[in-house]
N, C-alpha and C positions, 0 to 999 in steps of 0.2 A: 812762669812756673816750670820747674824741672822735676820730673818724677821718673821712677823706673818705668820703662815703656812696655814691657811684655804683657802687662795685664790688659792693655788696649787691644791685643791681638786675639784674645780668647774670650769667649762668652760664658764658659762653664766654670763656676767658682764655688768655694765652700763656706759654710757658716755654722753657727750654733744658735739655737733658740730653745725655749723651755717647753717641756712636754705638754702642758695643758694648753699652750698657745697653738699647738699644731693639730690639724684635723686628721693627719695621716697616721695609721696604725702600722706598726712593724709587721712585715710579711716575710722576713728573711730566715726565720728559724728553720734549721735542718738542711740548709743548702750545702752541698758537698764541697764546693769550691770556695767556701767562705770561711775566713778566720774570724772567730768571735773573741773580742777583747773586752772583758768586763772592767768597769771603773765605777768608783763610788758605790752607793747603795743600790742603784738600779740602772746604771748606765752601761751601754754596750756599743762598742765600735764593731761594725760588720764590714770586714775588708774582703772584697771580691778578688781572688787571685787570678781570675780570668781576665777581668777588665782593667784592673788597677784603680778602680773606684771604691770609695767607702761611704757608708752611711753611719750616722750616729743616732742612737735611740736613748731615750730617758723615760723610765716608767712605761715601756712598751710603745712609746710615741716617737715619731720621727723628729729628730732635732736637726741633723744635717743630711743632705742628700747629694749624691754624685760628686763627692769630694775627691781631690787629687792633689798631686804635687807637680810643680813646674820649675825648671831652672833655665837660665841662659848660660851656656857654656861655650866658650870660644866662638861667640857670635851666633850660636845655634840654640833655638828654643826646643827643649825636650820636656815632655810630659810623662807622668807615670803610666799613662795609658798607651805610650808608644812601645812599651816593652812586650816581649813575647813569652818570657819565662819568669815566674814569680814564686819564690819559696819563702817560708818564714821559720823563725826560730824563737824560742822563748827561754828567758833566763831570769834568775832572781837578782834583785838589786837591793842595796841598803845604803842610803846616803842621807843627806840632810832632810829630805822629805819623808824619810821613814823607810819601812820595808815595802817592797813592791815587786813589780814584774816589768821586764823589758821585752817588748815584742819587736823583732826586726824583720821587715819584709825586704828580701833581696830581689832586685829586678835586673834581668840580663836580657840583652837584645843585640842583634847584629848591628855592627857599626855604631854602637852606643856605649858611652861610659857606664860603668856599673852604678846603679842607684840603690840606695837603701832608705826606706822610710821607717823611722823608729818611733815607737810609742811607749811611754812610761806611764804606768798606773800605780797608785799607792793606796795602802789600806787607809780608810777613813778620809780620803781626799775626793771631793766631788768635782774633780777635774782631771784631765790627763795632759801630758806634755808630749810634744812631737817635734821632730826635726827631720830634715832630709840631708843625706850625705851622698856626694858624687865622688867616684874613684876612677882613676885612669892616668894617662900620661900627659903631662904639660897642660893641665887644665887651668882655665881662667874664667872668673865670673864676677860680675858686680850686681847680679840680681838672682835671688833664690826665693822661691815661693813654696814654703813647706805645707801650706794649708789653704785650700781654695774650693769654693763650691756654692751650692744653692740653699736658700731657705724660703719658706712660704710667706705670703702676705699675712699680716696680723691685724685684727681689729682693735680699736681703742686708741688711747693716747700713747702711741709708740714713738720712742726716741732713739736716735743714734747719736752717740756722744763723740764730740770732737775734743781730743786731749792735746794740748800744745806740746811741742818738743821741749820747750824751755819756758821761762817766765819773763822774756824780754819784750820790749816795745808795747807794753800794756796789752798783751794778747789775752783773750778770754777763752775759757772753756765754753762749749756750746752744746746743749742738749737739743739737737735739731729734730723737729717733727719728721718722722720717716714716712713721707707721703710720696705720691707719684713723682717720678723723675728725680728724687733726692739722690745726691751723690756726696758722700762724706769721706774725706781722707783724714785720718787721725794718726797722730804720731805715737808709735810704740804700742798703744792699746786702744781699744774701744769697747763700749758696752752697748748692747741693743736690748731694749726692755719696754714693757708696757707699764706706764707709770702707776696706774691705779692698782693693778694686781702686784706690781713690782717684779714680776717674773721676767727673766731674760737671760742673756748670755754675756760672757766676757771673753775676748780673745786678745792676747798681747804677748810681746816678747819678754822673756825673763833673763836674757843675757844681753849685754850692751858693750862688750869689749871689742867687737869687730864691726857689727852692722848697725846702721840706723834702720829702724823698722817702721813700716806703714801698714795700716789696716784700712781697707776701702770697703764701704758698704754702698750698694746700689739698689734702688727701688725701681724695678723694671716693669714695663707695661704688661708683660705676659705673666706677671705675678711670680716668676721665678727670680726672686731677689738674690743678690750675689754678695759674697764677702770674699775679700782677697787679703791674705796676710803675707807680707813679703819683706825680705831684707833687701836693702838697696834704695831706700827712700831718701830723696833730696827734694827740697821745695824752697824757693827763695824766701817765702814769707813764713815758713814754719821751721825748717831746720836751718834757715839763713844761708844755705849753700847757693852758689852761683854756677855750679857745675854738677855733672853726674856723680853718683856715688863711686868711690874708689873700688878697684877690683882686688880680689884675693886670688892667689895662684898656687899651684902645687899638684901633688898627686891625689890629695884628698881635700875636698871642699865641703864645708858644713854650714848649713843655714842657721839662722837664729833658732833658739829653742822657744817654741810657742806654748803658751798656757791656754787651754781651751776648757771652759767650764759652763755648765748650765745651773741656774740657781733660782730658788724660790724668791729671792730678794737680790736684785742687782747690786745693792749696797754691800751685802755679804760677799758677793762675787768679787767686787773690786777690793775689798779688804783682804780676801784670800789671795788675790793677785799681788797686792802690795807685800804681803808676808812671803809669798813665793819668790819675789825678787830678792829679798834679803837672804833667803835660803840659797838660791841659785848663785848669787854673787855676794858671799860674806864680806863684811867690811874690811877694807885694807887699813883703815884708820883704827886706832885703839877704841875700845868701847867706853862710852861715857857712863860712869856709875855714880857720879855726883848729882846733886839736886838739879831740878829744872832751872835753866839760866833765866835770870831776870836782870834788868838794869837799864842802861841808857846808851843811846847812840847819837852822835853829834849831827848826823845828816838831816834829822827831822826838822830843825829850825836853823841852827847855826851855819851849816854847810860851809861855804868858803870864808865865813867870818870867824872861823875857829881860831882861838888864841890860847896861849898857855894859861893866862889869868882866868879866862872864862871856864876852861876845863877844870881848873882847881876849884872854882866856885861851885861847879856842878858836883864835884866830889864832896865838898863840904855840905851841900844841900842833902845829898844822899846819906851822909854820915850823921847829920844832925836832925834833919826834918823828915827823912824817909827811912829812919833806922829800922822800922819794922817791915819795910818792903823787901822781904827776903823769903826764899824757899829753903835756904840753908843758913849759913852764917855770913854770907857775902852777897854782893851784887857786882855786876860788871859795868865799868865806865869805859865806853868804847869810842875811840876817836876814829871817825870815818875819813873820807877823802879830805885832803888839805891838812892832814896832820904834819905834812912837811913844812907848814907855816912855822912849826916849832924848831926847824933845823937851821943851822948856819952853814951856808955853802952848799945847799942842796943835798941830794941823795948820796953824794960822795963826801959830804962835809961832816959837821959836828952834830952828833945825836944826843949830846949831854942833856939838853932841855927836855927831850922826849923821855930820857931815862929818869929825869927828876920828876916828871909827871907820874910815871909808873911807880916810882918809889913812894910818892906822896899818897897815891891811891892805896897802896898796901899798908901804909902807916895808919890809914883810916879804916882798915878792915875791908877794903874794897879790892876788886880784881881789875887791873888795867887791861883794856882791849885796844886793838889797832885794826887797820884796814889795808888791803892791797889788792890790786888787779894784776896778777903775775904774767898774764899772757897777752897784754895789750901794750901798744905804743901810742901814748896820747900826744906825742910831739911830732908825729910823722909828717905833718905839713911843713915842718922846718927842714925836711930832707932826710935822707938815709945815711949821711956821713957822720952823724953824731955817734960818739962812742957810748956803748952801753955800760952802765954801772957794774963794776966787778968783773969786767971782761975786756979783752982786747978786740972784740968784734964790734962792728958798727951795726946800728939798728937795721939798716937796709939789707944786711946779710941775713937777718933773723926774721924778716917779714915772711909770713906764709904765702907761698906762690899759688895763685888761683888763675889757671889758664895763662893769659898774657898780663895779668895784673895781680892785685892783692885783695884782701878782704877787709873792708872798712864798714864798721857799724857802731852806732852810739858815739860817734866822734873819735873812735880809736881804731887802730890798725892791728890786725891779729899777728901774733908772733908764733913762729913754728915751735911747738912744744918740744920737739926732738932736737932742736938746734943747740949746740954746746954754748953758744952765746946766751940764749934764753935761759938755759940751765945754770950757767955761771952767774947770771944776774939774779936769778932766784936764790941761789946759795948765798950770795953776798947780802941781799936785802933781808932775807930771813934770819941770817946770823945776827945782823944788826938789831933786829927787832927782838930776837931771843935774848941778846945781851942786855937790852934795855929792861928785860924782865916781864914782858907782856904775857898774859895768861889766856888771852882770847884773840883770835884773828877772824875778821870778816873778809872773805875772799870773794871777788866780784868779777863779772864779765867772763865767766869760765867758758861760756859757749864759744868764745873766740878760739879756744883750744881744740874744738871738735869739728872745725870746718874741713871739708874735703879739699885736698890740695893736688895740684898736678905733679908735685914733687916734694916730698919731705926730705929733710937732711938725712935722717935715718932711713936708708933705702929698704929696710925690712918692714917699715911701716907704710901701708898702702891705703888705709882708710882713716877717716876723721876720728872714728871712735878708738882705733888703735893709738892714734896720736894723743887723744885725750887721756887715755889710760897711762901712757908713758909720762905725759906732763904732770898729771895729778899724783902719780906714784913718786915721781922725783920731788915734787913739792912737799908731800907728806914725809918723805925721808928726811928732808931738811928740818921740818917742824918738829919731828920726834913726838914725844908725848907731853910737851910742855903746855900746849894751848888747846882750849875749846875751839873747834873749827866750825865756822858758820858760813855757809854758802849763800850768796845773794843771787844775782843773775847767773843761771846755770842750767844745764840739761836736767830735766826733772828726775829721770830714773837712773841714768848713768852716774850721777853724782852720789848716789846712795852709798857707794863703797868708800867715799872720800870725805864725808862731812858728818859732823854730829847733828847739826841743825841746818835747815834750809828754808829760806824765805819762800812762801807759797805763791806769791804773785810779784808784780813789779812794785816800784815805789808807791806808797800810799801814805797820806798825811793826816788830814783832820776833818774833811767834809763828809757828809752822809754819802755822797757819790763815791768817795774813796773807800768808805766802809763797804758799800755794795760791791765795788770792784773787787776788793779783797775777798769778800765772802762768796763771790762767784767761784773763785779758785778753791775755797774750802768746800763749797757745795759739791763740786765734782772732782776735787783732788784731795779731800780729807784723808783718804786711804793711804796717802804717802806718810802718814804718821807711823805706819808700820815699815816703811822703807828706811826711815831715819830714826835717830833717837828722838828728835823733835822736829816739828815744822813751825814756822813763825809767820806772823802777820805783818811784820815790818814795824818800823818805829811808830808808836802811838803818840800823836800830837793833839793836844787839847786846844792850845792857843786861845783865841777869843771867840771860838764857835759857841753855839748855844749849849746849854747843859745837856739837852737830849742828844745832840750830835756827839758831844764828849762821851756820854754813856755808850753810845753805839760804837764809837771807835775803840774805846777801851775794851768793851766786851767782845768785839771782833777778834781782838788779840787773845783774850782769855780763852775763848772757845777754840782757838787754833792750837793752843798748847803751850805757848811761852808768853813772855811779857817784857818787851823792850820798849821803853819810853823814848820820847824825842824832843820834848819841849826845851826851851832855853831857861833852864833852872838857875842860870847865873844871874837872871834878872827877875824881879818880882812881877807878878801878874795873876790873873784869875786862875791860870793853869796850876800855879803853885798850891793854892788852897785846895782845889779839887783833887790834886794828886795826893796831898797829905790826908785828905778825908777818905778817898776811895781806894788808893793803891795799897793801903796797909790793913784792909779788912781781912780778917781771918777766913771768912767764908769764900772770898775771892781767891785768896792765896792757896787754900786747900785744893781748889780746882787746878790751879797752875802747877802745884806740886805733882799732880797726877801726870801732867805732861803730854796727854793725848788729845787729839782733835775731836770735837763733837761731830756727830753724824747728821747729815741733812735729812729732813723729813720728806721733802719733795724733790723730784728729779725732772721736772718739766718746765723749768724757768728759762730755757734757752741760754742766752749769754748773760742772764741776770742771776739772782740768788734767791733761795728759799727764805721765807720769813721765820722758819723754825729749825733749830738745831738741838739735838739731845745727846745725852751721855749718862750711863749709869756708872757711878763710882762707889764701890762698897755697897752699903745699904741705902744709898740715896740716888735719886733721879734728878737730873738737871735739865732744864728747858730754857733755851735762849730764844727770845723773840725780838724781831727787828722790823721797824717801819722805815722803809727807805724813801718814802714820799714825804713831801713837805706838808701835806694836808693830814689832819687827824684821820685815824682809821680804827676799825674794829677787827680784831683777829680772833677767829673762831678756832678753838682747840678741840679736836676730836680725840678723845682718850685712846680709842682703839688704833687710830692712825699713827699716833706717836708711841705706840707700844705699851700702853697701860691697860689695866682691866676695866671693863665696863661695870656699871652698878657698884662703883666704889668711889668714895670721896678721899682725895689725897690732901693732907694738910701740909702747907709749905710756907716758904718765906721769900719775899723779894730781897735778894741779897744786897742790892744797892740802896734801896730805900728803907730796908730793914722793917718791912711791913708784912703782916700775915696774908696768905692767899690760900684759897681752896680750889682744887681742880676736880671736876667730876666728869660725867659722860660727855657733856658738851658745854664747854665754858667759853664765854666771850669776854675778851679783855680789850678795853679802850686804850688807844695810844694817841699821844700828841704827834704832830708831824715831826719827822726826823728824830726818832727816839728808839730806845731798846730797853730790855729788861732781862734779868737772869733769875730764874726761880729754882729753889731747892726743895724737893719733896722727899719725905721718908717713905720707903717702899713698904715696910712692914709695921 
């Protein structure tokens, strides 16, 4: 494991928790050397100009204590508490977050670079933003910790959330019990909450152009629990890096901008965090205003057996037998990896068969889609002397340099996103695909472009996230506005600027365990529905699984927000009949048209998934129920727990079986093993 190291050297750190959880009452009012910064309806940051420490209060209760900033600059660890003189200024701001105030604490000390701790608060926002800026001559840093401190022990079912950096290697989210000696390192963001009351806090980075961010939570024996939010996070199993984070240099160095909020419901907090990401980093890609995408992807079953004739038969099936499986007037027929089976002479050869497929789809009222992994070399084992398509460069010149070697993952070697050979190859291939007339592209293995390198071709780029931005912007510049862009394996948050839709987890296919794996990511990552236009549950495969497993897999996609199928519809089978029966139901498609993920009911499932997901759409309330076990079970529904009124009976419909159902104060529903249901209730 490789991580930023300075947090190991210090025991005093910062955090956020919710007011009713804390027994300590604020005692700071009226202190002459304290700057009071109000946020939200009842939040206050109390910054002590004498010590350089701050506390955070919510509803007059302590949320954070002894919080400070820390940076490593030119090999030296500097804390906000090291300075001798602190002054502050206040000014009005107006930006994407709305109207608010900027509070800047300026710190000066002998033989120290100037430090500035900046806090942003906004009207009607129950959170604040903060960053740390260091100024001086010839500065260099690969670790900046803008927010760190203590929080108290909490009773109950307390969870600290592990959020993955990407969706590779079948990694899971994990709502870990926050018990004695728990240590959690989460990528970009974490939430800490008591599941029964749902009260808790959220801390995370909302800019991703320079830094990879980590958030550490520690449960310590002395009850002074710790949180550390820092830029400079690398970890071989989380960010995939095999070296320390790259350094930034100059006269002014700026930490990641951190979101810090206390919420009555941790789920609302993560949704606000997702929305804040989209505000802080507006999309580079054009906004998708067309209907929610539905369709088919060849990787579900066909995979490397993809042929032109099979793809044409799938298009015919969608045109003739799934004509009502639409959210608008079309569906996407997407060729995944191995579409080069349709080429003559390889990537530098004849694309006419591929164009014929795209033309045929459009003649049937369908939209053709394609796939590519622009930052990977899949043939690296054959050596680096191979010439890259569309370029005079060799692949060996383009490989990302990592210490004395390269970055290999998933059977592919990373290409330097800033290298002209990588970019010329992207320009060449994308032009070919655009000329074929494709209207959708699934881009994959994007994490390879975010790897820290000992040396990028573009010497102005010194961190993996800077390289990622360069590569993705170049890719989108080539794509223009012709295609729906769908990201598969990719960084979860940094990709928000560059894709319309993103797969929420890794490959999932047909089994109930696949469904549970996918819904773990929805359970704890559903809020990314506000980072992207859409999030996606991957290809829905029915195959020869049981009817219950088929229902569960289909509904896992519906409640995630889009609907991409994956069966071999070029061949007859039980999947064809069930698809025709289920996929064209208006009640199901009405949910897909909404395009937003359902919210989890419970947040204490560890690396598993809750059995219940809900969403209100218009005047209707939707409830998805899942039994991930092979044995029959009974699921008890507490109306208050899922957000409905007590002492009221709700009349509804099972959307798959088309049967009536009633929901009251406490309803028990019996399920067969490996099954699911989706219910629709009228609210008024």
